[in-house]
Every structure is written in structure tokens, then in C-alpha cells.
C-alpha positions in Angstrom: 0.0 0.0 0.0 1.3 3.5 -0.9 2.3 5.4 2.3 0.3 8.5 3.2 3.2 10.0 5.3 2.7 13.7 4.9 6.3 14.8 5.4 7.1 13.3 2.0 4.4 15.2 0.0 5.1 15.8 -3.6 4.6 19.5 -3.0 5.9 21.3 0.1 2.8 22.0 2.2 4.6 25.1 3.6 4.6 26.6 0.2 0.9 26.0 -0.2 0.1 27.4 3.2 2.2 30.6 2.7 0.9 31.4 -0.8 -2.2 29.4 -1.7 -3.4 31.8 -4.4 0.0 32.0 -6.1 0.6 28.2 -6.0 -2.9 27.5 -7.3 -2.4 30.0 -10.2 0.9 28.2 -11.1 -0.7 24.8 -10.9 -3.6 25.9 -13.1 -1.2 26.8 -15.9 -0.6 23.0 -16.2 -4.1 21.7 -15.1 -7.0 24.2 -15.0 -9.1 21.8 -12.9 -6.7 22.1 -9.9 -8.2 23.6 -6.7 -6.3 24.3 -3.5 -9.3 24.9 -1.3 -10.1 21.3 -0.4 -6.6 20.5 0.8 -6.3 23.8 2.8 -9.5 22.8 4.6 -8.2 19.3 5.2 -4.9 20.6 6.3 -6.6 22.9 8.9 -8.7 20.0 10.2 -5.7 17.8 10.5 -3.7 20.3 12.4 -6.6 20.9 14.8 -7.1 17.2 15.5 -3.3 16.8 16.0 -3.5 19.6 18.5 -6.4 17.9 20.3 -4.5 14.6 20.4 -1.4 16.4 21.8 -3.5 18.0 24.6 -5.2 14.7 25.4 -1.8 12.9 25.6 -0.6 15.6 28.0 -3.7 15.1 30.1 -3.2 11.4 30.1 0.4 11.8 31.2 -0.6 14.1 34.0 -3.3 11.6 35.1 -0.7 8.8 35.1 1.6 10.9 37.3 -1.2 11.6 39.7 -2.1 7.9 39.8 1.5 7.1 40.7 1.5 9.6 43.5 -1.8 8.5 44.9 -0.8 4.9 44.9 2.3 5.7 46.9 0.1 7.4 49.4 -2.4 4.5 49.4 -5.2 6.7 48.1 -8.1 5.6 45.8 -7.2 6.0 42.1 -10.4 4.4 40.6 -11.8 7.8 39.4 -8.5 8.7 37.7 -8.3 5.3 36.1 -11.7 5.9 34.6 -10.6 9.3 33.3 -7.4 7.9 31.8 -9.4 5.1 30.0 -11.8 7.7 28.6 -9.0 9.9 27.4 -7.4 6.8 25.7 -10.7 6.1 24.0 -10.9 9.7 22.7 -7.3 9.6 21.5 -8.0 6.3 19.6 -11.2 7.9 18.0 -9.2 11.0 16.9 -6.4 8.9 15.6 -8.8 7.0 13.3 -10.4 10.3 12.2 -6.9 11.7 11.5 -6.0 8.7 9.4 -9.0 9.2 7.2 -8.4 12.9 6.8 -4.7 12.4 5.9 -5.7 9.8 3.3 -8.1 12.3 1.7 -5.5 15.0 1.9 -2.9 12.7 0.3 -5.2 11.6 -2.5 -5.9 15.2 -3.4 -2.3 16.4 -3.4 -1.2 13.3 -5.3 -3.0 14.6 -8.3 -1.4 18.0 -8.3 1.3 18.4 -11.0 4.8 19.7 -10.4 5.2 23.5 -10.4 6.6 24.9 -13.6 9.8 26.9 -13.5 9.4 30.7 -13.5 10.7 31.3 -17.0 8.3 28.8 -18.7 5.7 30.4 -20.9 2.2 30.1 -19.4 -0.2 28.5 -22.0 -2.4 25.5 -22.3 -2.0 25.4 -26.1 0.9 23.3 -27.6 0.9 25.7 -30.6 2.6 28.2 -28.3 5.6 26.0 -27.7 8.8 27.9 -28.5 11.3 26.8 -31.1 14.7 27.5 -29.6 16.9 25.7 -32.2 16.9 23.8 -35.5 19.5 21.5 -37.0 19.8 20.7 -40.7 17.1 21.3 -43.4 14.0 19.4 -44.5 15.0 17.0 -47.3 13.9 17.9 -50.8 13.1 15.1 -53.2 13.0 14.9 -57.0 10.3 12.3 -56.7 7.2 11.7 -54.7 8.5 10.4 -51.3 6.9 7.4 -49.6 6.0 7.0 -46.0 7.6 4.1 -44.1 4.6 1.8 -44.5 4.9 2.1 -48.3 8.6 1.7 -48.2 8.2 -1.4 -46.1 6.1 -3.1 -48.8 9.3 -3.9 -50.7 11.9 -3.7 -47.9 10.2 -6.1 -45.6 11.7 -4.5 -42.4 8.6 -4.9 -40.3 5.6 -7.2 -40.2 2.6 -5.3 -38.9 0.0 -7.9 -39.9 1.7 -10.7 -37.9 2.3 -8.4 -35.0 -1.5 -7.7 -35.0 -2.2 -11.4 -35.2 -0.1 -11.9 -32.0 -1.1 -8.9 -29.9 -3.6 -6.8 -31.8 -3.0 -3.5 -33.5 -0.2 -1.4 -32.1 2.2 -4.3 -31.5 4.8 -4.3 -34.3 7.2 -7.0 -35.3 10.7 -6.1 -36.6 12.2 -8.6 -39.0 15.5 -9.1 -40.9 17.3 -5.9 -41.6 14.6 -3.9 -39.8 15.5 -5.8 -36.6 19.2 -5.3 -37.2 18.8 -1.6 -37.9 16.8 -1.2 -34.7 19.5 -3.0 -32.8 22.2 -0.9 -34.4 20.4 2.3 -33.4 20.1 1.1 -29.8 23.8 0.2 -29.6 24.9 3.5 -31.1 22.8 5.5 -28.7 24.0 3.5 -25.6 27.6 3.9 -26.7 27.1 7.6 -27.1 25.7 8.0 -23.6 28.4 5.8 -22.0 31.0 8.0 -23.7 29.3 11.0 -22.2 29.6 9.6 -18.7 26.3 7.7 -18.2 26.3 4.3 -16.4 24.3 1.7 -18.3 21.5 -0.3 -16.6 19.1 -3.0 -17.7 16.3 -2.6 -15.2 13.1 -4.7 -14.6 10.2 -4.1 -17.0 7.7 -4.0 -14.2 7.3 -1.8 -11.1 5.4 -2.2 -7.8 2.7 0.4 -7.1 4.9 2.4 -4.7 7.6 2.6 -7.4 5.1 3.8 -10.0 3.7 6.3 -7.5 7.3 7.6 -6.8 7.8 8.4 -10.5 4.4 10.1 -10.6 2.8 7.6 -13.0 0.3 6.7 -10.2 -2.4 7.4 -9.4 -3.2 9.9 -12.2 -2.2 7.7 -15.2 -3.2 4.3 -14.0 -5.6 3.9 -16.9 -2.7 4.3 -19.4 -0.6 1.5 -17.8 -0.7 -2.3 -18.4 -1.1 -4.3 -15.2 0.0 -7.7 -14.0 -2.5 -8.1 -11.2 -3.7 -11.4 -9.7 -3.5 -13.2 -6.3 0.3 -13.3 -6.4 1.3 -10.1 -8.2 0.4 -6.4 -8.3 2.8 -5.0 -10.8 2.7 -2.5 -13.7 4.5 -2.8 -17.1 6.8 0.2 -17.4 5.7 3.0 -19.7 9.3 4.2 -19.7 12.4 3.1 -17.8 12.3 6.5 -16.0 9.8 4.9 -13.7 12.1 2.1 -12.5 15.3 4.1 -12.7 13.7 6.5 -10.3 12.9 3.5 -8.1 16.5 2.5 -7.9 17.0 4.9 -5.0 13.5 4.7 -3.5 13.6 5.6 0.2 17.3 6.1 0.2 19.6 8.7 1.6 22.6 9.2 -0.7 25.9 10.7 0.3 26.5 14.1 -1.3 29.8 13.1 -2.8 28.1 10.3 -4.8 26.1 12.8 -6.8 25.3 13.3 -9.6 24.2 9.8 -10.6 23.9 9.6 -14.4 22.2 6.5 -15.7 21.2 5.3 -19.2 19.1 2.2 -19.9 17.5 0.4 -22.8 14.1 -1.2 -22.3 10.9 -1.8 -24.3 8.1 0.5 -23.1 4.4 -0.3 -22.8 1.5 2.2 -23.1 -2.2 1.7 -23.5 -2.7 5.2 -25.0 -1.7 4.0 -28.4 -5.2 2.7 -28.9 -6.3 6.3 -29.7 -4.0 6.6 -32.7 -5.6 8.0 -35.8 -5.2 6.8 -39.4 -2.3 9.2 -39.8 -0.4 7.5 -37.0 -0.1 4.0 -38.4 2.9 1.7 -38.4 5.6 2.8 -36.0 4.3 6.3 -35.3 2.3 5.3 -32.2 2.4 1.9 -30.8 1.6 0.0 -27.5 5.2 -1.3 -27.4 8.3 0.6 -28.5 12.0 0.6 -27.7 13.7 3.5 -25.9 17.1 4.3 -24.6 16.6 6.5 -21.5 18.7 9.0 -19.6 18.0 9.5 -15.9 19.9 11.6 -13.4 19.8 12.2 -9.6 21.5 15.5 -8.5 21.8 18.1 -5.9 19.3 21.0 -6.6 22.1 23.5 -7.4 23.5 21.4 -10.2 20.3 20.1 -11.8 20.3 22.8 -14.6 23.9 22.0 -15.6 23.0 18.3 -15.7 19.9 19.1 -17.8 22.2 20.7 -20.4 24.4 17.6 -20.4 21.4 15.4 -21.1 20.1 17.7 -23.8 23.6 17.8 -25.5 23.9 14.0 -25.4 20.5 13.5 -27.1 21.2 16.1 -29.7 24.6 14.6 -30.4 22.9 11.4 -31.5 20.5 13.2 -33.9 23.3 15.3 -35.4 25.5 12.2 -35.9 22.5 10.6 -37.7 22.2 13.8 -39.8 18.5 14.0 -39.1 16.8 17.4 -39.4 15.2 18.3 -36.0 14.0 21.2 -34.0 14.2 21.9 -30.2 10.9 23.0 -28.6 10.7 24.5 -25.2 7.2 23.4 -24.0 4.7 25.7 -22.5 3.3 24.9 -19.1 0.2 23.1 -20.3 2.1 20.8 -22.7 4.7 19.6 -20.1 4.4 16.3 -18.4 2.7 15.9 -15.0 6.1 15.6 -13.1 8.1 18.1 -15.1 9.1 21.7 -14.2 10.8 22.3 -17.5 10.8 20.2 -20.8 12.5 20.5 -24.1 11.2 18.2 -26.9 13.4 17.2 -29.8 11.2 16.8 -32.8 12.3 15.1 -36.1 10.8 15.9 -39.5 8.9 12.9 -41.1 8.3 13.5 -44.8 5.7 10.7 -45.0 3.6 12.5 -42.4 4.6 16.0 -43.5 5.1 17.1 -39.9 7.4 17.0 -36.9 7.2 14.2 -34.3 8.9 14.1 -30.9 11.7 11.5 -30.5 13.0 12.9 -27.2 11.5 14.7 -24.3 14.0 15.9 -21.7 12.6 17.1 -18.4 13.8 18.6 -15.1 11.5 17.3 -12.4 13.2 19.2 -9.6 12.3 17.6 -6.2 8.9 16.4 -7.3 9.7 12.7 -7.9 12.3 12.7 -5.1 9.6 13.8 -2.6 7.3 11.0 -3.8 10.0 8.4 -3.8 11.8 9.7 -0.6 15.1 10.1 -2.4 17.4 12.3 -0.3 21.0 13.2 0.1 23.1 14.5 3.0 26.5 15.9 3.7 28.2 14.5 6.8 25.9 14.9 9.7 23.7 17.5 8.0 19.9 17.0 7.8 19.0 15.0 4.6 17.6 17.1 1.8 15.6 16.1 -1.3 17.5 15.4 -4.5 16.5 16.7 -8.0 15.7 14.1 -10.7 15.9 14.5 -14.4 14.9 12.3 -17.3 15.1 12.3 -21.0 14.7 10.0 -24.0 18.0 9.2 -25.5 16.2 8.3 -27.8 12.9 6.5 -28.6 13.7 4.4 -31.6 10.3 3.9 -33.4 9.9 7.4 -34.8 13.6 7.8 -35.2 13.5 4.7 -37.4 10.7 6.3 -39.4 12.9 9.4 -39.8 15.9 7.5 -41.1 13.8 5.6 -43.6 11.7 8.5 -44.9 14.4 11.1 -45.0 17.1 8.9 -46.5 15.0 7.2 -49.2 16.1 7.2 -52.8 14.0 7.1 -55.9 14.7 3.4 -56.5 13.3 2.6 -53.0 16.7 2.0 -51.3 17.6 3.6 -48.0 21.0 5.2 -47.4 22.3 4.5 -43.9 24.0 7.1 -41.7 27.8 6.6 -41.6 27.8 6.2 -37.8 25.7 3.0 -38.1 27.9 1.3 -40.7 30.1 -0.4 -38.1 27.1 -1.9 -36.3 25.8 -3.4 -39.6 29.0 -5.1 -40.9 29.8 -2.1 -43.1 26.4 -2.0 -44.8 25.8 1.4 -46.3 22.3 1.1 -47.7 19.1 -1.1 -47.5 17.3 -2.2 -50.5 
């Protein structure tokens, strides 16, 4: 069961108490439905009951002292014993009431998103996202370019029909050179991140409820997760390895000198949301299962922005080495993820779709996940403080695969391969 311990709230209750209107206004830039009023009312009730309990406990202690004194004098203590029993019953009743109020308080606050950073543009419209950088140019073709589904008819890199036979729509099969190209991409990306100082992990593909809560995928996004739930197991398939990488240090206190921790991991990812894909998002564009190389960092608060830049640079290095045209988009408040305080998306151009698609989303979650997962650090004998966590795709392969196929297609249907992938494919320079 997920703990309701209030000292590990995802948002500092002191901030909410000190500036309820200001905090609510910031939260509404991400979720207009947020209301602070219910939790302020619950918080006040909780503090009042705690005060009552404290007074009753003091009264109980005083009665206990009097009982001891009277017994030493041989005096009757029956009346005091009745009083102390009544006080005990009242404390028990208030403790039960307190537990119910704290659960309601916790359930409310658990659905509050992280606060956006001050310099993030306030808007609920993704069209207001700010382009801060572009690399390369959109390809120009002397022929009518095909999308990856059409290219696949001759190349036989994927088998969508057999994937659908096995798992239904949205569960692709990679075959032959398609599988090898996918694996080459993964190897290249992991090698890049390792060179840039990230430690490689291969984590579990499932997480317990408290781990998914810690990464902020529960409770708000439970309907988007696949579950393994029976008499023996209560687990969730990971929507991204961020969830379990965050869980590596669940309820830990790290030594300051061990920070930052920079991790990279390859995993398949599982998301139910792909079921809503439209006709324009067929093939690999949006699927229930996809492969992703993830970056995840745990840092001290004062170094999180510098680490953020390192992660962004590592992801961009991959796209530039693959010579793929992309743009960097600083997301407005309403387009950021639930846990993020700042997000930059890297979007590649897909000729077959005639639009940009995100292949990497790099987020600074400040202390939001660390509070939920109780990830702290300390220096010497100092009081432990919450870490900052950051995550970023480095990269998701499915749309990147589409970008490589569609941008590098030739008139005869062959695909030129980026030079950096040749060594992973026994020197192969093209497909077709």
C-alpha cells in the first residue's frame, strides 16, 4: 500500500500554506481543474485534530503521574483510572479520524502536477511551444517520397500484420534488416551516452505500485498502464524506464559526494494510450510497445540545470550524428508532463507524415519525484535534503527509425544508412 506519510508530500505544504493563491495559479497553468481549497480545509482539520490529540496525551500523562503519587500514598485511584481510560478512547477515536483525513489529503495532493519553473511560458496550447533551435534542413526530393509503410512493402523490415495477429493493433514485429537496424540504433545510442559519462543499466520491465507512485505515474495515469494483477502479483509494465530508474533509490539517503548519478538504460516500453491513434499515425508512429534508450539523473538541486544541459547535449549529439533534421521546442506549461518543471522536446521531420514528431522529451522534475519516492542526500551529519531528478529519451527508436527511412529514401526505394551506423551493420551502407 502506498504510504500517506505527509512529510514526503510531492509539493511542500509550507509553500501552499504561505501562498495558496500563487501556488494555485501556477498549478492551473498546467491543469486548469486544480483547486487548492479542499486541501487547505483538510490541512486545517488535520492540524486541529493533532493539537487535540497532543492535549489529550498531555492530560493522560498528568493523570498517570497523579495515579502514581496517589498509589504511593495509598489513596483511591479508581476515578483517575476511569478518566485515563476515557482519554485513551478519545485519542483512539481521533487517531482514526486523523488517518481518514490524511488519506483524503494525500489523495488530493497526489493529483497535483509539479510546479513549472518561473521562466516557462504560461499557456495550455501546444501551438505556443517555443522553437529554440533547429538542425539541418528538411529534405527535398526529385520524386514523390513514400511513407515508411509504403517503403516497407518492398523492404520487408517490419511485419505489422503478424504483429497484429499476435497482440492486436499497435504491437509491431521487426524482422530481418529492420530488426538489425533497430539494434544498431540502440547500440549506437548507448555507446554515445556511455562515452558522455552515463552508467548503463538494464532494469526490470515491471514496477510495484509504490515505485510507479514515486515516479508520478500513479495514481493519475493508471488507466494508461498495463497491469500484472492477480492473487500473487500487483505490478505494472513500465511506460518508460524512467519509472524504475527513479525506483533504484526509492527511500534512500545518498551521500552528497556520490552525486550526480547519471544513468542510461535500454528497455521496451508499454503504453495503452496508443489505442487512440488515428489513421495518420499507423505503423511505427504510435504503438503500444516501443523501444527506448533513457537517460536518468539524480543530482543536488544547485547542479540540476547543468546536468539538464548535459542530457540535452547527449540526445542532440545522436540526432546530429545521424544527420536528421530536427527542432528543439521549449514546451509551454500546459504541454509539459505531470512531473516536469521544464521540458524541451526534440522533434524530427517525417516527410511521410509531413510534420514533426517528438523523439526525445528531456525534463527537469526538480524535487517532485524525489519527494514522492523519498530520495534524499546528505553531507556529513547535516539533515537530509531532497534530490532533484531529471529524465530524457536518448532516444525513442520507433519514430527515429521512421525518420531514417523516410528522410534517406532514394528514388529506387533504397535507404541510405548514416555513416555512424555502418560499423554496427557489418559495413552495410544502404538497405534495398
